[in-house]
C-alpha positions as CSV (number, residue, x, y, z in Angstrom):
1,M,-57.1,-31.6,-59.7
2,K,-56.5,-34.8,-60.5
3,L,-54.2,-35.4,-64.2
4,R,-57.1,-37.8,-65.3
5,S,-60.2,-35.4,-64.6
6,F,-58.6,-32.6,-65.7
7,V,-57.4,-34.2,-69.6
8,G,-61.4,-35.4,-69.5
9,F,-62.5,-31.5,-68.9
10,V,-59.9,-29.8,-71.4
11,A,-59.9,-32.5,-73.8
12,P,-63.4,-31.4,-75.9
13,S,-62.0,-28.2,-76.0
14,V,-58.4,-29.1,-77.1
15,L,-60.0,-31.3,-79.9
16,L,-62.4,-29.2,-80.9
17,M,-59.7,-26.4,-81.6
18,L,-57.3,-28.8,-83.1
19,A,-60.3,-29.7,-85.6
20,L,-61.3,-26.2,-86.5
21,L,-57.9,-24.0,-85.9
22,A,-55.1,-26.2,-86.2
23,L,-56.1,-28.4,-89.0
24,P,-57.3,-25.9,-91.1
25,M,-53.9,-23.6,-90.6
26,V,-52.0,-26.7,-91.6
27,M,-53.6,-27.0,-94.6
28,T,-53.7,-23.4,-95.9
29,V,-49.7,-23.7,-95.0
30,L,-49.4,-26.8,-97.4
31,L,-51.3,-25.4,-100.1
32,S,-49.5,-22.0,-100.1
33,V,-46.2,-24.2,-100.9
34,R,-47.2,-26.8,-103.1
35,N,-48.5,-26.6,-106.2
36,C,-51.3,-28.9,-107.9
37,A,-51.7,-29.4,-112.0
38,L,-53.8,-31.6,-114.5
39,Q,-51.5,-33.4,-116.6
40,M,-52.5,-32.6,-120.1
41,E,-52.9,-34.9,-123.3
42,L,-52.5,-34.2,-127.0
43,V,-55.8,-36.5,-128.3
44,T,-57.1,-36.9,-131.9
45,V,-61.1,-37.2,-132.1
46,Q,-63.0,-37.0,-135.3
47,Q,-66.0,-35.0,-135.5
48,T,-68.9,-35.2,-137.8
49,G,-70.6,-32.4,-139.0
50,P,-72.7,-31.4,-142.1
51,F,-69.7,-31.3,-144.8
52,G,-68.7,-34.6,-144.0
53,A,-66.5,-36.0,-140.7
54,H,-62.9,-34.8,-139.9
55,K,-60.3,-35.4,-137.4
56,V,-59.6,-32.7,-135.1
57,T,-56.0,-32.5,-132.6
58,T,-57.1,-30.9,-129.1
59,Q,-56.4,-30.9,-125.8
60,R,-57.4,-32.7,-122.7
61,A,-56.8,-33.7,-119.1
62,R,-55.3,-37.3,-118.8
63,V,-57.6,-39.8,-116.8
64,D,-56.4,-42.3,-114.8
65,A,-58.1,-46.2,-115.5
66,N,-60.6,-45.1,-112.9
67,G,-61.7,-42.2,-115.1
68,Q,-60.2,-39.5,-112.8
69,A,-58.4,-37.0,-113.5
70,V,-54.9,-37.2,-113.4
71,Q,-52.4,-34.6,-111.6
72,R,-49.4,-33.3,-110.8
73,C,-48.1,-32.0,-107.7
74,G,-44.7,-30.6,-106.4
75,W,-43.3,-28.4,-104.2
76,V,-42.8,-24.4,-105.4
77,G,-41.5,-23.1,-102.0
78,F,-42.0,-19.5,-101.4
79,D,-43.2,-18.7,-105.1
80,Y,-46.5,-18.1,-104.2
81,Y,-45.7,-15.4,-101.4
82,R,-43.5,-13.5,-103.9
83,K,-46.4,-13.5,-106.3
84,V,-48.4,-11.8,-103.7
85,L,-46.1,-9.4,-102.6
86,G,-45.0,-8.5,-105.4
87,L,-41.2,-9.8,-105.5
88,D,-41.3,-12.2,-108.4
89,A,-44.2,-10.7,-111.0
90,A,-42.6,-13.5,-113.4
91,A,-43.5,-16.4,-111.5
92,T,-45.2,-18.8,-113.4
93,A,-45.7,-21.9,-110.2
94,A,-49.8,-20.9,-110.6
95,P,-52.0,-23.6,-112.0
96,A,-53.2,-23.6,-115.6
97,S,-56.9,-23.1,-114.6
98,A,-55.8,-19.6,-112.6
99,P,-56.2,-16.6,-115.1
100,A,-53.3,-14.3,-115.5
101,T,-52.9,-11.5,-113.6
102,A,-50.8,-8.2,-114.8
103,A,-47.8,-7.5,-113.2
104,P,-48.2,-4.1,-111.1
105,A,-46.6,-1.0,-112.9
106,Q,-43.1,0.3,-111.8
107,G,-43.1,2.1,-108.6
108,E,-47.1,1.1,-108.1
109,P,-48.0,-0.8,-104.6
110,T,-49.5,-4.6,-105.6
111,E,-52.6,-5.8,-104.6
112,F,-51.5,-7.1,-101.1
113,F,-49.7,-3.7,-100.3
114,S,-52.4,-1.5,-100.9
115,A,-54.9,-3.9,-99.2
116,L,-52.1,-4.0,-96.4
117,R,-51.9,0.0,-96.0
118,F,-55.8,0.5,-95.6
119,T,-56.0,-2.6,-93.2
120,L,-53.5,-0.5,-91.2
121,L,-55.1,2.6,-91.8
122,Y,-58.1,1.2,-90.6
123,I,-56.4,0.0,-87.2
124,A,-54.9,3.1,-86.5
125,A,-58.0,5.2,-87.4
126,T,-60.1,3.2,-85.3
127,T,-58.5,1.6,-82.3
128,P,-58.0,5.5,-80.4
129,F,-61.9,6.1,-80.9
130,V,-62.8,2.7,-79.9
131,L,-60.8,3.0,-76.3
132,G,-60.8,6.2,-75.6
133,G,-64.7,6.6,-76.5
134,G,-65.3,3.4,-75.0
135,L,-63.8,4.2,-71.6
136,L,-65.6,7.7,-71.8
137,L,-69.0,5.9,-72.3
138,A,-68.3,3.5,-69.6
139,L,-67.4,6.6,-67.2
140,A,-70.4,8.5,-68.3
141,M,-73.0,5.8,-67.8
142,N,-70.9,5.2,-64.1
143,R,-72.6,8.4,-63.1
144,V,-76.1,7.7,-64.7
145,T,-79.2,7.2,-62.1
146,Q,-79.9,3.1,-61.8
147,R,-83.3,3.8,-63.5
148,L,-81.5,4.8,-66.3
149,K,-78.7,2.7,-66.9
150,A,-81.1,-0.1,-68.3
151,V,-82.7,2.3,-71.3
152,F,-78.2,3.4,-71.7
153,I,-77.3,0.3,-71.6
154,A,-80.1,-1.6,-74.2
155,A,-79.4,1.8,-76.9
156,S,-75.8,1.3,-76.6
157,L,-75.1,-2.2,-77.3
158,L,-77.5,-2.1,-80.0
159,P,-74.8,-2.1,-83.2
160,F,-72.6,-4.3,-81.4
161,I,-75.5,-7.0,-81.5
162,I,-76.6,-6.5,-84.9
163,T,-74.8,-8.9,-87.5
164,P,-71.9,-7.0,-89.5
165,V,-73.7,-7.3,-92.6
166,V,-76.7,-5.9,-91.9
167,G,-74.5,-2.9,-89.9
168,A,-73.1,-2.2,-93.0
169,L,-76.2,-2.3,-94.9
170,A,-77.6,0.0,-92.5
171,I,-75.0,2.4,-93.3
172,K,-75.1,2.0,-97.0
173,W,-78.3,3.2,-97.4
174,L,-77.9,5.4,-95.3
175,F,-75.2,7.1,-97.1
176,R,-76.1,6.3,-100.8
177,D,-76.6,9.0,-103.4
178,N,-80.6,9.1,-102.6
179,G,-80.1,8.0,-98.9
180,L,-81.2,10.5,-95.5
181,V,-77.4,11.6,-95.2
182,P,-77.2,13.1,-98.9
183,H,-80.3,14.4,-98.7
184,L,-79.7,16.2,-95.6
185,L,-76.3,17.5,-96.5
186,S,-78.2,18.8,-100.1
187,G,-80.2,21.0,-97.4
188,V,-77.3,23.1,-96.9
189,G,-75.2,23.0,-99.8
190,V,-73.2,20.2,-99.1
191,Q,-73.0,17.3,-102.2
192,V,-71.1,14.2,-101.5
193,F,-71.4,11.3,-103.0
194,W,-69.8,8.6,-100.5
195,M,-69.6,5.6,-102.6
196,A,-67.9,7.1,-105.4
197,Q,-64.8,8.5,-104.3
198,A,-61.6,7.2,-102.1
199,W,-61.5,9.0,-99.1
200,S,-64.9,8.7,-98.5
201,A,-65.6,5.2,-98.9
202,Q,-62.7,5.2,-97.2
203,L,-64.3,7.3,-94.0
204,L,-67.9,5.2,-94.2
205,V,-66.0,2.0,-93.5
206,I,-63.6,3.2,-90.7
207,L,-66.8,4.9,-89.1
208,Y,-68.8,1.9,-89.3
209,G,-66.1,0.1,-87.5
210,I,-66.3,2.7,-85.2
211,W,-70.0,2.6,-84.3
212,H,-69.6,-1.5,-84.6
213,V,-66.9,-2.6,-82.0
214,L,-67.5,0.7,-79.7
215,P,-70.0,-0.5,-77.8
216,F,-68.2,-3.7,-76.6
217,A,-65.7,-1.7,-75.6
218,F,-68.2,0.0,-73.4
219,I,-69.9,-2.9,-71.8
220,V,-66.3,-4.2,-70.7
221,F,-64.8,-1.2,-69.4
222,Y,-68.2,-0.6,-67.6
223,A,-68.1,-4.3,-65.9
224,G,-64.5,-3.1,-64.9
225,L,-65.8,0.0,-63.5
226,Q,-68.1,-1.9,-61.0
227,G,-64.8,-3.8,-59.7
228,V,-62.9,-0.8,-58.8
229,P,-62.2,-0.9,-54.7
230,Q,-64.0,2.3,-53.9
231,D,-62.2,2.7,-50.2
232,A,-59.4,3.7,-52.6
233,L,-61.1,6.2,-54.1
234,E,-62.3,7.6,-50.8
235,A,-59.1,7.3,-49.9
236,A,-57.8,9.5,-52.7
237,T,-60.7,12.1,-52.3
238,I,-60.0,12.6,-48.4
239,D,-56.3,13.8,-49.5
240,G,-57.2,16.2,-51.9
241,A,-57.5,14.5,-55.2
242,T,-58.6,15.6,-58.4
243,A,-61.0,13.7,-60.4
244,W,-58.6,13.5,-63.1
245,Q,-56.0,11.9,-60.6
246,K,-58.0,9.6,-58.9
247,L,-59.0,8.5,-62.7
248,R,-55.4,8.5,-63.4
249,Y,-53.8,6.6,-60.6
250,V,-56.5,4.9,-59.3
251,T,-59.2,3.8,-61.7
252,L,-57.2,3.1,-64.8
253,P,-54.4,1.0,-62.9
254,H,-57.1,-1.2,-62.0
255,L,-58.8,-1.4,-65.6
256,M,-55.2,-1.5,-67.7
257,P,-55.7,-5.4,-67.6
258,L,-59.2,-4.8,-69.6
259,L,-57.2,-2.1,-71.9
260,V,-54.9,-4.6,-73.1
261,F,-57.7,-7.3,-73.5
262,V,-60.0,-4.7,-75.4
263,L,-57.0,-3.7,-77.4
264,M,-55.7,-7.0,-78.5
265,M,-59.3,-8.5,-79.2
266,H,-59.7,-5.5,-81.8
267,L,-56.2,-5.2,-83.5
268,M,-57.1,-9.0,-84.2
269,D,-60.7,-8.3,-85.7
270,A,-59.8,-4.7,-87.8
271,Y,-56.7,-6.8,-88.9
272,R,-59.3,-8.7,-90.5
273,V,-62.1,-6.3,-91.2
274,F,-64.2,-8.1,-94.2
275,E,-68.0,-7.0,-94.1
276,P,-67.8,-3.3,-94.4
277,V,-65.6,-3.7,-97.6
278,M,-67.6,-6.2,-99.3
279,V,-71.1,-4.3,-98.3
280,L,-70.1,-0.5,-98.8
281,T,-67.4,-0.9,-101.7
282,Q,-66.9,-4.3,-103.1
283,G,-63.1,-3.8,-102.8
284,A,-63.5,-0.4,-104.9
285,F,-61.4,1.9,-103.1
286,T,-60.9,0.2,-100.4
287,T,-59.3,-3.4,-100.5
288,S,-58.5,-5.1,-96.9
289,V,-55.8,-7.9,-96.7
290,Q,-59.4,-10.6,-95.9
291,Y,-61.1,-8.9,-98.4
292,L,-58.2,-9.5,-100.7
293,T,-57.7,-13.4,-99.7
294,Y,-61.8,-13.5,-100.6
295,H,-61.1,-12.0,-104.1
296,V,-58.0,-13.8,-105.0
297,L,-59.8,-17.9,-103.7
298,L,-63.6,-16.7,-105.6
299,Q,-62.9,-14.6,-108.2
300,E,-59.6,-15.4,-109.5
301,D,-60.3,-19.4,-108.5
302,N,-56.8,-19.4,-107.3
303,P,-56.7,-21.3,-104.2
304,Y,-52.7,-21.1,-103.9
305,N,-52.7,-17.5,-103.7
306,A,-55.3,-17.2,-101.1
307,S,-53.4,-19.3,-99.0
308,A,-50.3,-17.5,-99.0
309,A,-52.3,-14.1,-98.9
310,S,-54.2,-16.0,-95.8
311,V,-51.0,-17.1,-93.9
312,L,-49.2,-13.5,-94.3
313,T,-52.8,-12.3,-92.7
314,I,-52.0,-14.6,-90.2
315,I,-48.8,-13.9,-89.6
316,G,-49.9,-9.9,-89.8
317,I,-51.8,-10.5,-86.6
318,A,-49.3,-11.9,-84.8
319,L,-47.0,-9.0,-85.4
320,L,-49.4,-6.9,-84.3
321,L,-50.5,-9.3,-81.1
322,I,-46.8,-10.0,-79.7
323,P,-45.5,-6.6,-78.3
324,L,-49.2,-6.9,-76.0
325,L,-48.2,-10.7,-75.5
326,L,-44.5,-9.9,-73.9
327,K,-46.0,-7.4,-72.2
328,T,-48.9,-8.9,-70.3
329,W,-46.1,-12.1,-69.8
330,R,-43.7,-10.0,-68.2
331,E,-46.1,-8.3,-65.9
332,Q,-47.8,-11.8,-65.1
333,R,-43.8,-12.4,-64.0
334,Q,-43.3,-10.2,-61.5
335,G,-46.8,-10.2,-60.2
336,G,-45.9,-14.2,-59.5
């Protein structure tokens, strides 16, 4: 392919990625290391009331000749990162419009580390079930008769097709105090208030993550099974290999690139878990890194701390993916 044709082919995608990914990321990094605050001034105004007129001194934002508020911007370095991480609780770099947050008690984890702890717990709890369950479903589906495969595949893909918010709402309605699951459990003498306890709320978020992502892993592995070389399986059978040996030495090596792909996709999505935390608990008992960024940005009205939390989220995703990317790069280099 000629260079001109190649550039014309990839240029729209590159420009779109720069506009939607690179540019917002650069702006987020800039917001996390600088601060803009309104310049205030003292003015004396005359107020008229039922008991006469009197002068009052008040504070207001300074305006320029065009009537626009004057801001003073400056670089604050890593102040916001230290504040998010709880390393500098007494930092005063926050803008005047942002409400002050109380410093955590001695020995108590900050909001970011609490969110990070649950996020890592969510990743560790969901990943084995997503990979193992998806592979088992794919192997089972590969043995189903052709007539039933379409029905089973359509039914298994339903959780993945449903919008995440709708799926989380369905889980919430099932497990709310007057929902179907508590009603059935009460019939056998078990009473659990799923939304009012930390362990049960976190368990619901984890169960939702498995239920929602498992179909994606299943359909990828099932598609990969269709490409497993049948002659290798037949040769292994002739040599007396058991079903487990054929799975271990023939099927799994063939599916290994897909396993790495599903693992990478799930790690990125799991680290950015947001919808189930938002819908099921609204941040009570469960606070993910992504939900914390949302809370700081909208509830606390602090885009600077939110930008620092966003950058830390990107760094966390990169740290999770670097070992897999290095492994893939080495394999590709050896194969080349």
